[in-house]
N, C-alpha and C positions, 0 to 999 in steps of 0.2 A: 504492499499500498505506500503511495505516495507520500511523502510528510507535506504539510501547510508550509507556505514562506513563513520563517522567522520576522518577515519584515512586512509580514500584513498587519496594520493596527488595529484591526477591527477584532484579534484575537485577543487584546488587552496584554499588559505589561508583561505578568506572571505567564504567561501563555508563551508569549513570544519568547520571554525569555528560555521556556524548558527547549522550546524548539532550537532556539540560536547552542545550546547547552548541547545537542543531540547531532543539529547539523553543522557546528562550526568548530566546538569546543571537543568534542567528543569524548567519549568517556578511558578515563583513567589520563586524562589530561588535565592540564593545571591552567587556570586562569587567574587573572587579579578585576580588584574591583575600576582599573583602569580600561581593564579591556571593556565590562559590563560598559562604562563612562562612552567609550569610544560607541562600542555597537548600540547605545542608547543615549545620542545625545539630545540631551533636553527633557529626558524623562526625570523626573524626581521619583526620589529612591529606589531605583531600576536594581541596586543590590540588594535592596530588604527583598524585593518579590523576587529574587533568584533566592534568598532564606529560606521565604514563605517554601519554596519547593519540598523543602524535606518534613512539612506537613502531610503530604501527600507520596509517601515512602520512597524523596530522591536521596539519594546520598551523597552528600557536597560536604568534604572534609575540608578545615582548614587545619593549623599549628597545632592546635589543642588536641585532634585525631594522629592527625598524622606528623612526625616529629620532622621529618624531610622537608618538610615545608616551610617558607618565609613566613615571616610575620602578615603580611599582607597576600599572601597564595592561598587560592583554595585547588582542591581538585575534584573532578566532576567521577565520579567513583562510579556509580549505578544509578540507571533510572529508573524512575517509581511509576507511577500512575500517569498513561500518557493524558496529562490534563486538559490538552486542546479539544478532544475529541467529546462531543456533546454528551453530559452525563455524565463523564468520568472524573471531574474534579470534587471528588472525596475524599477528604482527608483519612488517611490512615492511621494518625495519632494525635493527641492533644499539645500544642506548645505550650510548655511550663512557663506560668507566669514569676513574677517575680516574689509576690508574697509566700506561693510554693517554694520559690529556690530559699528562701530566707528559712521558710519554718523545717525542711530537710537539712539546710545547712545547722540549725540551732540543735535540733534532735542530735544530727551525727557528730556534734562536739564540734564541728568547723574544723574537724579533720576526715583524712582520704579513709574509708570504708576497708579498702585494701592493703592499703600497709600503711597507714597511718601517718601521713607525713599531714602538714600544718602549711596552709598556702603563705608561701614567701620563703618559706626552708628551703633549703637548699639541697639538694640529692648529695649523698653520697660520693665522693670521689669527682663528683662535676663541680660547675658554675651555675649550674642549671636551677633555676627556682620551681618550688611547685606551684600552680594554679590549681584548684579547686572547681569543680564543675559539677552541673547535676548529670548523674545517669540513668537510662533505665533499666533494671534488671526482671529478667520473665521469673517468676516465680509459682511452681506447681504447688495447688494446693494441698493438703490434707485432702480426702476424699472428693478428689478430682476436680478439674478445672485448672485455668491457670490465669494471673492477672500480674501487668505490671506495675511494680513498686518501683520507687524512687530513692537514690542514695546518692552520698556523697562521694567522688572519685579526684585524682588526680591526673592532668594530663597524661602523665607515663600508663597509669592504672586503667583508663577508659580506652585505650588504645587496644591493650591485652586482654583488656574485661569485654570489650565488643561481642556481642550473640552469646556472651555466659548466660546461663541460666543455674535454677539450684531447687531441685524436688525437696520440699519442705517436708513432707511426710518418709521419704526415705533420710533424710537429717535427723529428726526425730527417731526414727528407729536404730540407725547409730549411735544415738546418746542413750536410748533404753539398754542399748547392747551393753554400753561398759559397767565397769565395775563399779561398784558404789563410793568408792574413796576418789576413781575418777570422776566421777560424777560430781563429788563434791567436790573437787576441783574447778571442773567446768561451773560450776554454779559459782564460783567464787568471782572466775573471772567473766561471766556474764555479768555480775549484779555490779563490779567497778568497771566493765565493758574498756578492760586495761588488762595488762598480761606481759611481764616483765620478764623478758628474755634471756638465758642464762648463756655463758661464754662460747660453752661448746655449740651450742643452738645456734647461736650467731656466726661462729666460726663456719659452720655445716651450711647455711644460709650462702657466705661468702663463697665457698668450696666450690657449690654446684654452680655459680657463675664464671668459674673461670675455664679457660681453653681446655681442651684437650691435652697439652703439653703439658701444661702446670698440672692440670691434675692426676696426670702421671707421677711426676715430681711428688706433689705431694703423697700418695700413694706409697712411692717408692722410701720417704722420709719415716712415714708412720708403722709401713714393713714390719719390722725388727718389734718394735710397741704390741703388734698383735699377735706374736709368735706363742 
């Protein structure tokens, strides 16, 4: 089926922007706000209309989701609903409001729920500071069904966690299989919403990030101590 022309003004800015992404930018390619301005000269808030496409299942990444992108770059990753077709402009999700954002950040202690880093804190071994945003997580509910729940995640964890879901009933079953001492320990961590990791655990986590050659050297160093 032949696509309508993205220059046809009868479609409105958002639909034209969708057609421009498909026809001109192409999936997997990078564009900037300046590219949008050049494509839609004199059109107010054309970049916002591009962002609106995310509510229709379009995946458009910024530097928050793709660390290889510059501050002003975006990547057209995948097309969503063909909004230019009659009756197809149905949103696949609801935009997160500022009130929801504030509530989620407050409930999550203004910390990334995946790694625990705070906004503005520097990632270990880098000069990069963390930014917090709101992520959606698909949660399978006990008794069936699933719903999207919101949580705070940093820019790094959002990239790695995209598409992640959790089965809450399976999680509860795993907790039930723990011994009473382990359940009591877990309950304490849950109550405090905090856990201090010991030196051995921190070293294990860091070991897991090492390249194969370095892991081999650590294994060689520890071998006599494990014999």
